[in-house]
C-alpha positions in Angstrom: 279.5 18.3 247.1 279.2 20.2 250.4 280.8 23.3 248.8 278.7 23.0 245.7 275.6 22.6 247.9 276.6 25.7 250.0 277.0 27.8 246.9 273.7 26.6 245.5 271.8 27.3 248.8 273.5 30.7 249.1 272.2 31.8 245.7 268.8 30.3 246.4 268.5 32.3 249.6 269.5 35.5 247.8 266.9 35.0 245.0 264.2 37.3 246.5 266.8 40.0 247.3 268.1 40.1 243.8 265.2 41.4 241.9 267.0 42.0 238.5 267.9 38.3 238.4 264.6 37.1 239.7 262.7 38.9 237.0 264.7 37.1 234.3 263.2 33.8 235.3 259.5 35.0 235.2 259.4 37.7 232.4 259.3 35.6 229.3 257.0 32.8 230.6 254.6 35.5 231.8 254.5 37.3 228.5 254.1 34.0 226.6 251.1 33.0 228.8 249.5 36.4 228.3 249.9 36.5 224.5 248.9 32.9 223.9 245.7 33.5 225.8 244.8 36.9 224.4 245.9 37.0 220.8 244.3 34.7 218.3 244.4 34.8 214.5 243.3 32.4 211.8 246.7 32.4 210.0 248.8 32.2 213.2 250.9 29.0 213.5 250.1 26.7 216.4 251.8 27.6 219.7 253.4 30.6 218.0 254.1 32.7 221.0 255.0 29.8 223.2 257.7 28.7 220.8 259.0 32.2 220.2 259.3 33.2 223.8 260.7 29.8 224.9 263.7 30.4 222.6 264.0 34.0 223.8 263.9 32.7 227.4 266.7 30.3 226.6 268.8 33.0 225.0 268.3 35.6 227.7 267.6 34.3 231.2 270.4 31.9 231.9 273.0 33.9 230.0 272.3 37.2 231.7 271.9 35.6 235.2 275.2 33.8 235.0 277.1 36.9 233.9 275.4 39.1 236.4 275.9 36.8 239.4 279.5 36.1 238.7 280.5 39.7 238.0 278.5 40.9 241.0 280.3 38.6 243.4 283.7 39.5 241.8 282.9 43.2 242.3 281.8 42.9 245.9 284.7 40.5 246.7 282.3 37.9 248.1 283.8 35.5 245.5 287.3 36.1 246.9 285.9 35.2 250.3 284.4 32.0 249.0 287.7 31.0 247.3 289.6 31.7 250.5 287.1 29.4 252.4 288.4 26.4 250.4 285.7 26.6 247.7 287.4 25.7 244.5 286.6 27.6 241.3 285.0 24.5 239.7 282.8 24.0 242.7 281.7 27.6 242.7 280.9 27.5 238.9 279.0 24.2 239.3 277.1 25.5 242.3 276.0 28.7 240.6 275.3 27.0 237.3 273.1 24.4 239.1 271.2 27.3 240.7 270.5 29.0 237.4 269.5 25.7 235.8 267.1 24.8 238.6 265.5 28.3 238.4 265.1 28.0 234.7 263.2 24.7 235.2 260.2 26.8 236.4 260.0 28.7 233.2 260.6 25.6 231.1 257.7 23.9 232.9 255.4 26.8 232.1 256.3 26.7 228.4 255.8 22.9 228.3 252.4 23.2 229.9 251.5 26.1 227.6 252.5 24.0 224.6 250.5 21.0 225.8 253.4 18.6 225.3 253.0 15.1 226.7 254.9 11.8 226.4 257.7 11.7 223.8 257.1 15.2 222.7 257.5 16.5 226.2 260.8 14.6 226.6 262.0 16.1 223.3 261.0 19.6 224.3 262.7 19.3 227.7 265.9 17.9 226.2 266.1 20.8 223.6 265.4 23.4 226.3 268.1 21.9 228.6 270.7 22.0 225.8 269.9 25.7 225.2 270.0 26.6 228.9 273.3 24.9 229.5 274.9 26.6 226.4 273.5 30.0 227.5 274.9 29.4 231.0 278.3 28.7 229.6 278.2 31.8 227.4 277.1 33.9 230.4 280.0 32.4 232.5 282.4 33.6 229.8 281.1 37.2 230.1 281.1 37.0 233.9 284.6 35.7 234.3 286.0 38.2 231.7 284.3 41.2 233.3 285.8 42.9 236.3 282.5 44.4 237.5 278.7 44.4 236.8 278.8 47.5 234.6 281.3 45.8 232.2 279.3 42.6 232.3 276.0 44.4 231.5 277.6 46.3 228.6 278.9 42.9 227.1 275.7 41.0 227.9 273.2 43.2 226.1 274.6 42.8 222.5 275.1 39.0 223.1 271.5 38.7 224.2 270.4 40.6 221.1 272.1 38.0 219.0 271.0 34.8 220.8 267.6 35.9 222.1 266.1 38.3 219.5 267.7 37.0 216.3 265.6 33.8 216.3 262.5 36.0 216.8 263.3 38.2 213.8 264.1 35.0 211.8 260.4 34.1 212.1 259.6 37.0 209.8 262.7 37.4 207.6 264.2 34.6 205.5 267.5 36.4 205.1 267.9 36.8 208.8 266.9 33.1 209.3 269.7 32.0 206.9 272.3 34.1 208.8 271.0 33.0 212.2 271.5 29.3 211.4 275.1 29.5 212.8 273.8 30.3 216.3 272.7 27.7 218.8 269.6 29.6 219.7 268.3 29.5 216.1 268.9 25.7 216.0 267.0 25.4 219.3 264.2 27.3 217.7 264.2 24.9 214.7 264.3 21.9 216.9 261.3 23.1 219.0 259.3 23.9 215.8 260.1 20.5 214.5 258.8 18.6 217.6 256.1 16.1 216.4 256.6 17.0 212.7 260.1 16.1 211.6 263.1 14.1 212.7 266.0 15.7 214.5 268.3 17.5 212.0 271.9 16.5 212.1 272.8 20.0 211.1 271.2 21.4 214.2 273.1 19.0 216.4 276.4 19.9 214.7 275.8 23.6 215.0 274.9 23.2 218.7 278.1 21.1 219.3 280.2 23.7 217.5 278.7 26.5 219.5 279.4 24.6 222.7 283.0 24.0 221.7 283.5 27.6 220.9 281.9 28.8 224.2 284.0 26.3 226.1 287.2 27.5 224.4 286.3 31.1 225.2 285.6 30.2 228.8 289.0 28.6 229.2 290.7 31.6 227.6 288.8 34.0 229.9 289.5 31.9 233.0 293.2 31.7 232.2 293.4 35.4 231.7 291.1 36.7 234.4 290.5 33.8 236.9 287.7 34.3 239.4 289.3 36.9 241.6 
């Protein structure tokens, strides 16, 4: 726990210094607040921008931050120093994952407040968001571990973000894309958020999310066995 706490506090202290990572946590919530309070239309669904940008936040922020942080520390050899200081790989990954998760809580709170969720609906929203954040963190860790430097990580992260962050947004306007996107966890997160307070939890959504998690975990194990953290 001491090592995990040390890694967590190290990342926390570097937050203000790492502007590209910091902006990931505030960009989507800020845009959602702006659009929800400035754009109104009679035929617009309730909480439209909040729901859309909440899903984009889940598919973008934790994923890009995990891949960026891991690849940056590998490139600068700070990760090697940590491992030589008796910090185990699992402790490092839990520490950095905890940091990204905690930072994402701020954006999640903004979306929850913007949506006006309370009681059971608030609990449902938070659980769905937490599932998406954890899955995106695992996906980002796969990229970070596989990449030898930040440039490689960035080139791999962008197309993955396009799939998990922007595909659900496009699916709001295109039925064909919505059908194709159903195999991704981010689309299922979108459907679960849209269903809060109106429908029961879909078994299909949970199965797809579970399959996505299994695939991401398998890819992470394969990347770790091949590349390690050094």
